[in-house]
Residue frames relative to the residue before (quaternion, step in Angstrom):
aa qw qx qy qz dx dy dz
X 1.0000 0.0000 0.0000 0.0000 0.00 0.00 0.00
X 0.5191 -0.6662 0.4600 0.2740 3.56 -0.92 1.01
X 0.5174 -0.6552 0.4651 0.2942 3.59 -1.07 0.77
X 0.6914 0.4566 -0.2092 0.5194 3.55 1.39 -0.45
X 0.2337 -0.7139 0.6318 0.1914 3.49 -1.16 0.49
X 0.2220 -0.8196 0.5142 0.1208 3.66 -0.41 1.03
X 0.0926 -0.7324 0.6700 0.0777 3.54 -1.13 0.89
X 0.1374 -0.7997 0.5838 0.0277 3.52 -1.01 0.94
X 0.1265 -0.7756 0.6181 0.0193 3.55 -1.11 0.87
X 0.2117 -0.7710 0.5746 0.1749 3.78 -0.50 0.99
X 0.3209 -0.7973 0.4877 0.1535 3.40 -1.06 0.82
X 0.7394 0.1831 -0.2017 0.6156 3.59 1.43 0.49
X 0.7143 -0.5356 0.3018 0.3346 3.41 -1.23 0.49
X 0.5724 0.5890 -0.3372 0.4601 3.47 1.24 -0.81
X 0.7257 0.4025 -0.2804 0.4824 3.67 0.58 -1.10
X 0.5918 0.5595 -0.3945 0.4257 3.72 1.03 -0.45
X 0.6677 0.4863 -0.3061 0.4732 3.44 0.92 -0.71
X 0.6469 0.5352 -0.3312 0.4306 3.52 0.93 -0.83
X 0.6852 0.4888 -0.3083 0.4433 3.49 0.98 -0.91
X 0.6030 0.5167 -0.3722 0.4805 3.65 1.02 -0.58
X 0.6656 0.4624 -0.3579 0.4637 3.63 0.74 -0.65
X 0.5703 0.5748 -0.3643 0.4600 3.64 1.05 -0.83
X 0.7084 0.4679 -0.2912 0.4410 3.59 0.73 -0.94
X 0.6610 0.5366 -0.2817 0.4425 3.55 1.09 -0.82
X 0.6180 0.5328 -0.3144 0.4852 3.54 1.28 -0.59
X 0.6493 0.4805 -0.2984 0.5084 3.49 1.06 -0.87
X 0.5908 0.5337 -0.3763 0.4738 3.69 0.97 -0.38
X 0.6434 0.5243 -0.3074 0.4654 3.48 0.89 -1.18
X 0.6401 0.5417 -0.3262 0.4364 3.64 0.87 -1.03
X 0.7031 0.4780 -0.3101 0.4255 3.51 0.76 -1.01
X 0.7166 0.4761 -0.2448 0.4471 3.63 0.81 -0.90
X 0.5595 0.5926 -0.3586 0.4552 3.53 1.44 -0.47
X 0.6834 0.4799 -0.3129 0.4525 3.56 1.13 -0.65
X 0.5635 0.6143 -0.3917 0.3893 3.72 1.31 -0.24
X 0.3578 -0.7832 0.4779 0.1739 3.63 -0.98 0.50
X 0.5535 0.6110 -0.3682 0.4297 3.61 1.39 0.11
X 0.6661 -0.4715 0.4227 0.3940 3.36 -1.41 0.24
X 0.6910 0.4868 -0.3039 0.4395 3.59 0.96 -0.93
X 0.5541 0.5562 -0.3729 0.4945 3.64 1.19 -0.41
X 0.6506 0.4900 -0.3393 0.4705 3.61 0.88 -0.63
X 0.6486 0.5023 -0.3155 0.4768 3.53 0.92 -0.86
X 0.6589 0.5148 -0.3281 0.4396 3.58 0.81 -0.90
X 0.6226 0.5316 -0.3165 0.4793 3.58 1.01 -0.98
X 0.7124 0.4351 -0.3019 0.4604 3.64 0.62 -0.89
X 0.5748 0.5746 -0.3640 0.4548 3.53 1.09 -0.35
X 0.6134 0.5431 -0.2918 0.4937 3.48 1.18 -0.80
X 0.6723 0.4933 -0.2880 0.4710 3.55 0.95 -1.00
X 0.6547 0.5144 -0.3286 0.4460 3.54 1.03 -0.64
X 0.6248 0.5150 -0.3282 0.4866 3.49 1.14 -0.59
X 0.6192 0.5419 -0.3267 0.4650 3.54 1.02 -0.69
X 0.6150 0.5316 -0.2907 0.5047 3.63 1.14 -0.84
X 0.6986 0.4801 -0.3078 0.4321 3.48 0.86 -0.91
X 0.6176 0.5079 -0.3405 0.4946 3.63 1.11 -0.55
X 0.6479 0.4885 -0.3420 0.4739 3.63 0.88 -0.77
X 0.6552 0.5143 -0.3486 0.4299 3.66 0.93 -0.68
X 0.7094 0.4468 -0.2613 0.4783 3.60 1.04 -0.46
X 0.7745 0.2785 -0.1487 0.5481 3.66 1.18 -0.37
X 0.4295 -0.6597 0.5602 0.2578 3.51 -1.35 0.67
X 0.0768 -0.8585 0.5034 0.0601 3.54 0.58 1.14
X 0.6099 0.5569 -0.3963 0.4011 3.61 0.88 -0.65
X 0.6549 0.4847 -0.3033 0.4942 3.62 0.90 -0.82
X 0.6564 0.5019 -0.3248 0.4600 3.68 0.84 -0.93
X 0.6699 0.4996 -0.3395 0.4317 3.62 0.80 -0.86
X 0.6520 0.4853 -0.3325 0.4783 3.64 0.87 -0.98
X 0.6566 0.4881 -0.3683 0.4416 3.70 0.73 -0.73
X 0.6648 0.4903 -0.3269 0.4592 3.71 0.87 -0.83
X 0.6429 0.5477 -0.2950 0.4468 3.52 0.91 -0.98
X 0.6963 0.4696 -0.2521 0.4807 3.60 0.95 -0.89
X 0.6032 0.5415 -0.3278 0.4853 3.56 1.18 -0.64
X 0.6919 0.4865 -0.2896 0.4481 3.54 0.92 -0.90
X 0.6157 0.5770 -0.3182 0.4321 3.34 1.16 -0.91
X 0.6880 0.4912 -0.2697 0.4612 3.47 0.97 -1.05
X 0.5812 0.5592 -0.3525 0.4745 3.66 1.11 -0.66
X 0.7270 0.4586 -0.2581 0.4410 3.53 0.74 -1.09
X 0.6320 0.5269 -0.3411 0.4544 3.59 1.11 -0.65
X 0.6426 0.5007 -0.3527 0.4603 3.57 1.09 -0.48
X 0.6260 0.5461 -0.3193 0.4560 3.44 1.16 -0.76
X 0.5483 0.5992 -0.4299 0.3942 3.73 1.15 -0.42
X 0.5772 0.6257 -0.3652 0.3768 3.65 1.13 -0.42
X 0.6725 0.5096 -0.2930 0.4497 3.45 1.35 -0.50
X 0.4882 -0.7192 0.4262 0.2504 3.48 -0.91 0.83
X 0.6275 0.5677 -0.2814 0.4526 3.52 1.47 -0.30
X 0.6137 0.5459 -0.3661 0.4374 3.64 1.12 0.57
X 0.4972 -0.6278 0.5128 0.3093 3.50 -1.17 0.60
X 0.2855 -0.8175 0.4775 0.1487 3.50 -0.02 1.33
X 0.6227 0.5409 -0.3618 0.4345 3.66 0.94 -0.62
X 0.6920 0.4431 -0.2977 0.4860 3.55 1.02 -0.94
X 0.6467 0.5290 -0.3373 0.4338 3.58 1.00 -0.62
X 0.6029 0.5242 -0.3351 0.4995 3.60 1.10 -0.54
X 0.6367 0.5464 -0.3137 0.4445 3.55 0.95 -0.95
X 0.6856 0.4768 -0.2670 0.4810 3.54 1.01 -1.00
X 0.6095 0.5343 -0.3379 0.4784 3.58 1.04 -0.70
X 0.6801 0.4761 -0.3073 0.4652 3.54 0.88 -0.84
X 0.6186 0.5238 -0.3400 0.4769 3.60 0.99 -0.70
X 0.6362 0.5199 -0.3402 0.4574 3.68 0.96 -0.84
X 0.6884 0.5035 -0.2745 0.4442 3.61 0.99 -0.98
X 0.6426 0.5223 -0.3411 0.4449 3.57 1.08 -0.69
X 0.7034 0.4769 -0.2681 0.4538 3.53 0.87 -1.03
X 0.6097 0.5531 -0.3230 0.4669 3.52 1.18 -0.83
X 0.6615 0.4865 -0.3043 0.4828 3.62 1.00 -0.80
X 0.6411 0.5201 -0.3450 0.4467 3.61 0.86 -0.72
X 0.6422 0.4872 -0.3121 0.5027 3.64 0.95 -0.87
X 0.6421 0.5309 -0.3405 0.4359 3.57 0.78 -0.92
X 0.7393 0.4608 -0.1964 0.4501 3.53 0.92 -0.94
X 0.4922 0.6458 -0.4047 0.4206 3.58 1.40 -0.34
X 0.2494 -0.7602 0.5864 0.1266 3.46 -0.89 1.07
X 0.8398 0.1841 -0.2103 0.4654 3.45 -1.16 1.01
X 0.7532 -0.3898 0.2766 0.4520 3.64 -1.00 -0.33
X 0.4872 -0.6544 0.4765 0.3277 3.60 -0.87 0.91
X 0.8069 0.2391 -0.2304 0.4884 3.44 -0.97 1.16
X 0.4441 0.7477 -0.4164 0.2653 3.59 1.39 -0.35
X 0.5651 0.6395 -0.3911 0.3447 3.56 1.07 -0.50
X 0.5826 0.6392 -0.3595 0.3505 3.43 1.22 -0.72
X 0.6624 0.5182 -0.2845 0.4602 3.53 1.19 -0.75
X 0.4862 0.6353 -0.4425 0.4053 3.62 1.26 0.05
X 0.5925 0.5588 -0.3702 0.4469 3.52 1.24 -0.27
X 0.3816 -0.7461 0.4811 0.2575 3.58 -0.53 0.87
X 0.5988 0.5712 -0.3363 0.4495 3.53 1.26 -0.71
X 0.7095 0.4412 -0.2732 0.4767 3.51 0.86 -1.08
X 0.6114 0.5626 -0.3648 0.4202 3.60 1.02 -0.58
X 0.6585 0.5168 -0.3007 0.4570 3.47 1.04 -0.78
X 0.6297 0.5065 -0.3246 0.4915 3.53 1.10 -0.75
X 0.6529 0.5065 -0.3390 0.4498 3.71 0.94 -0.84
X 0.6063 0.5618 -0.3529 0.4385 3.71 1.06 -0.70
X 0.7577 0.3860 -0.2372 0.4697 3.59 1.07 -0.72
X 0.4363 0.7492 -0.4240 0.2621 3.52 1.34 -0.30
X 0.6973 0.4608 -0.3489 0.4238 3.75 0.82 -0.64
X 0.6209 0.4979 -0.3911 0.4622 3.60 1.15 -0.07
X 0.4770 -0.6800 0.4732 0.2935 3.70 -0.71 1.14
X 0.8252 0.1167 -0.0849 0.5461 3.66 -0.53 1.08
X 0.3951 0.7915 -0.4079 0.2261 3.50 1.34 0.17
X 0.6768 0.4896 -0.3290 0.4403 3.59 1.26 0.14
X 0.2996 0.7832 -0.5019 0.2117 3.46 1.11 0.69
X 0.7647 -0.4380 0.2264 0.4150 3.54 -1.17 0.39
X 0.7076 0.5010 -0.2061 0.4536 3.39 1.09 -1.10
X 0.6188 0.5117 -0.3033 0.5131 3.54 1.52 -0.35
X 0.8416 0.0518 0.0323 0.5366 3.43 0.84 -0.94
X 0.1029 -0.8605 0.4963 0.0521 3.64 0.46 1.18
X 0.6365 0.5153 -0.3716 0.4372 3.54 1.16 -0.48
X 0.5846 0.5662 -0.3428 0.4691 3.52 1.26 -0.56
X 0.6438 0.5255 -0.3109 0.4611 3.50 1.06 -0.91
X 0.6123 0.5639 -0.3409 0.4368 3.55 1.05 -0.80
X 0.6722 0.5338 -0.2784 0.4309 3.42 0.94 -1.17
X 0.6463 0.5656 -0.2588 0.4422 3.50 1.09 -0.92
X 0.6877 0.4526 -0.2659 0.5016 3.41 1.19 -0.59
X 0.4948 0.6444 -0.4505 0.3701 3.66 1.13 0.07
X 0.6727 -0.4838 0.3460 0.4402 3.59 -1.38 0.20
X 0.6624 -0.5710 0.3616 0.3231 3.46 -1.27 0.88
X 0.6384 0.5225 -0.3469 0.4462 3.51 1.07 -0.67
X 0.5701 0.6133 -0.3292 0.4363 3.59 1.18 -0.88
X 0.6993 0.4676 -0.2209 0.4935 3.53 0.80 -1.38
X 0.6362 0.5355 -0.3471 0.4336 3.70 0.87 -0.87
X 0.6549 0.5420 -0.2990 0.4335 3.62 0.86 -1.01
X 0.6540 0.4807 -0.3096 0.4953 3.60 1.01 -1.01
X 0.6423 0.5283 -0.3519 0.4296 3.70 0.71 -1.06
X 0.6814 0.5004 -0.3067 0.4373 3.58 0.78 -1.02
X 0.6262 0.5320 -0.3345 0.4614 3.61 1.02 -0.74
X 0.6867 0.4821 -0.3003 0.4538 3.56 0.91 -0.89
X 0.6292 0.5414 -0.3419 0.4405 3.49 0.99 -0.78
X 0.6566 0.5509 -0.3203 0.4034 3.60 1.09 -0.85
X 0.4953 0.6652 -0.4218 0.3665 3.53 1.30 -0.11
X 0.7057 0.4269 -0.2121 0.5241 3.51 1.31 -0.52
X 0.3216 0.7826 -0.4972 0.1921 3.73 1.16 0.12
X 0.6758 0.4613 -0.3312 0.4698 3.67 0.65 -0.79
X 0.6339 0.5155 -0.3487 0.4591 3.63 0.84 -0.93
X 0.6901 0.5183 -0.2944 0.4103 3.59 0.72 -1.12
X 0.6655 0.5152 -0.3073 0.4441 3.52 0.96 -0.99
X 0.6595 0.5106 -0.3199 0.4494 3.55 0.96 -0.77
X 0.6836 0.4864 -0.2823 0.4652 3.48 0.84 -0.92
X 0.6669 0.4721 -0.3371 0.4677 3.61 0.87 -0.69
X 0.6443 0.4803 -0.3303 0.4951 3.68 0.98 -0.57
X 0.6267 0.5058 -0.3650 0.4671 3.72 0.85 -0.72
X 0.7404 0.4410 -0.2685 0.4304 3.56 0.58 -1.07
X 0.5913 0.5702 -0.3405 0.4575 3.60 1.20 -0.58
X 0.6858 0.4774 -0.2762 0.4748 3.42 0.86 -0.95
X 0.6079 0.5712 -0.3199 0.4492 3.64 1.07 -0.70
X 0.7095 0.5081 -0.2265 0.4326 3.37 0.88 -1.35
X 0.7536 0.3833 -0.1953 0.4969 3.59 1.11 -0.77
X 0.4503 0.7332 -0.4188 0.2900 3.49 1.29 0.11
X 0.7946 0.2171 -0.1166 0.5549 3.64 1.12 -0.49
X 0.4481 -0.6738 0.5036 0.3027 3.48 -1.06 0.69
X 0.4652 -0.6775 0.4836 0.3012 3.77 -0.85 0.73
X 0.2142 -0.7380 0.6319 0.1011 3.55 -1.23 0.64
X 0.4534 -0.6814 0.5305 0.2208 3.48 -1.34 0.43
X 0.0103 -0.8181 0.5699 -0.0769 3.58 -0.49 1.16
X 0.2265 -0.7544 0.5975 0.1504 3.53 -1.36 0.23
X 0.2745 -0.7599 0.5718 0.1423 3.56 -0.80 1.02
X 0.2389 -0.7914 0.5435 0.1457 3.65 -0.19 1.12
X 0.8323 0.0333 -0.0848 0.5468 3.54 -0.70 1.07
X 0.6328 -0.5458 0.3302 0.4389 3.54 1.11 0.64
X 0.6669 0.4883 -0.3088 0.4705 3.57 1.11 0.45
X 0.0465 0.8107 -0.5793 0.0706 3.64 -0.88 0.90
X 0.0119 -0.8180 0.5738 -0.0396 3.60 -0.76 0.92
X 0.1189 0.8160 -0.5642 0.0406 3.65 -0.91 0.72
X 0.4329 -0.6991 0.5166 0.2387 3.51 -1.08 0.84
X 0.2756 -0.7410 0.5862 0.1770 3.61 -1.07 0.52
X 0.4880 -0.6156 0.5341 0.3125 3.53 -1.17 0.73
X 0.3768 -0.7510 0.5021 0.2049 3.61 -0.61 1.15
X 0.6475 0.5083 -0.3347 0.4587 3.61 1.21 -0.28
X 0.6769 0.4816 -0.3160 0.4583 3.54 1.22 0.13
X 0.3959 -0.7673 0.4118 0.2916 3.72 -0.59 0.81
X 0.0804 -0.8216 0.5642 0.0082 3.52 0.42 1.25
X 0.1586 -0.8156 0.5546 0.0452 3.62 -0.80 1.07
X 0.8302 0.0107 0.1198 0.5444 3.64 0.94 -0.84
X 0.2636 -0.7447 0.6045 0.1025 3.45 -1.13 1.02
X 0.0049 -0.7971 0.6031 0.0292 3.65 -0.76 0.80
X 0.1303 -0.7817 0.6099 -0.0073 3.43 -0.92 1.04
X 0.1916 -0.8002 0.5662 0.0490 3.62 -0.72 1.21
X 0.0099 0.8189 -0.5737 0.0119 3.66 -0.51 0.83
X 0.5404 -0.6483 0.4190 0.3348 3.58 -0.98 0.85
X 0.6133 -0.6407 0.3627 0.2861 3.42 -0.87 1.05
X 0.7013 0.5106 -0.2305 0.4408 3.41 1.19 -0.93
X 0.4959 0.6414 -0.4331 0.3938 3.66 1.23 -0.18
X 0.3641 -0.7058 0.5643 0.2256 3.70 -1.14 0.63
X 0.6101 0.5119 -0.3611 0.4852 3.64 1.06 0.69
X 0.2201 -0.7509 0.6050 0.1475 3.51 -1.37 0.39
X 0.4861 -0.6871 0.4650 0.2745 3.53 -1.19 0.44
X 0.0570 -0.7863 0.6112 0.0707 3.56 -0.69 0.86
X 0.1590 -0.8336 0.5285 0.0236 3.60 -0.37 1.36
X 0.0962 0.7786 -0.6187 0.0414 3.75 -0.97 0.60
X 0.3397 0.7669 -0.4981 0.2199 3.58 -1.04 0.57
X 0.2698 -0.7359 0.5891 0.1966 3.53 -1.26 -0.26
X 0.8403 -0.2554 0.2100 0.4295 3.53 -1.32 -0.49
X 0.7419 0.4287 -0.2235 0.4645 3.55 1.11 -0.80
X 0.8098 -0.0452 0.0760 0.5800 3.61 1.05 -0.71
X 0.1084 -0.7962 0.5904 0.0759 3.55 -1.26 0.22
X 0.2960 -0.7673 0.5599 0.1008 3.51 -1.22 0.74
X 0.1120 -0.7531 0.6443 0.0719 3.58 -1.09 0.70
X 0.0150 -0.7828 0.6218 -0.0181 3.50 -0.80 1.01
X 0.2818 -0.7458 0.5849 0.1492 3.63 -0.85 1.02
X 0.1085 -0.8179 0.5645 0.0229 3.55 -0.73 1.11
X 0.4330 -0.6600 0.5217 0.3237 3.45 -1.17 0.37
X 0.3842 -0.7566 0.4617 0.2584 3.53 -0.84 0.80
X 0.0799 0.7728 -0.6227 0.0927 3.54 -0.85 1.03
X 0.3601 -0.7244 0.5670 0.1548 3.55 -1.14 0.81
X 0.7696 0.3815 -0.1933 0.4741 3.60 0.85 -0.90
X 0.7822 0.1854 -0.1126 0.5841 3.74 1.07 -0.50
X 0.6560 -0.5546 0.3528 0.3709 3.39 -1.38 0.57
X 0.5101 -0.6717 0.4480 0.2966 3.59 -0.86 1.04
X 0.1691 -0.7979 0.5718 0.0885 3.56 -1.15 0.69
X 0.5623 -0.6128 0.4274 0.3544 3.68 -1.00 0.46
X 0.4514 -0.6991 0.4858 0.2672 3.53 -0.71 1.04
X 0.4064 -0.6908 0.5464 0.2430 3.65 -1.25 0.52
X 0.5462 0.6324 -0.4036 0.3726 3.55 1.30 -0.22
X 0.4238 -0.5982 0.5845 0.3477 3.56 -1.36 0.12
X 0.1482 -0.8132 0.5626 0.0158 3.41 -0.93 1.10
X 0.2824 -0.7603 0.5607 0.1667 3.49 -0.75 1.02
X 0.0292 0.8213 -0.5604 0.1025 3.61 -0.85 0.93
X 0.4383 -0.6585 0.5476 0.2727 3.53 -1.38 0.35
X 0.0570 -0.8354 0.5444 0.0498 3.62 -0.66 0.91
X 0.0006 -0.7711 0.6367 0.0101 3.73 -0.80 0.66
X 0.1181 -0.7459 0.6548 0.0298 3.55 -0.80 1.20
X 0.2256 -0.8357 0.4970 0.0605 3.51 -0.05 1.44
X 0.0296 0.7805 -0.6183 0.0869 3.64 -0.28 1.28
X 0.3387 0.7271 -0.5444 0.2454 3.71 -0.30 1.19
């Protein structure tokens, strides 16, 4: 376990959507490893959330734009003598391969999932609270009562519908997070603010806080500046900003 807890704040809508999908894929992975009916239900809920995001966004276009942007940035970096050319070429090849797969993908990303009549019926009831009860979806109830191995194979197949999307998002966010070296900062009285160079393509703010501190980081901001406030953690009353000076690790990811 890391000694730091990381808080991240996306600086544009594209990265915000990618991070939400990343979290949903991690949730799906977790519940896929479970063996109970409730794990199956939780995983399907994650898949439904992924489809909801895809339904509101032109992810294919956004992914291609971001992959092209990152490829162009790395290509310019290849002119510098201070880069690992083998690693750079490998990354450029990976970007090209994933970009090609997305470009060649017919229809909406993940659209194959709705070809399953069972999943389609679950999706149609998902907007109703508790809408997947036995009297609503007896076919779903029957499937949930099958052997764990049978359910697991089906869930794996449904998750594979998003393989290309997931690989692209994983690569994009990895490159962004590793694009800048972290620096040590101090928030005086629990408050820190910094301006951003408008000529640099800042995408993400990352704040690392010691796991032992009884405070959490609350980040806000935009393209020109951002603010970090360290709040006391309370469950019964409204949190307040600490008056202590807090040392933390800051990464302003510009890539």
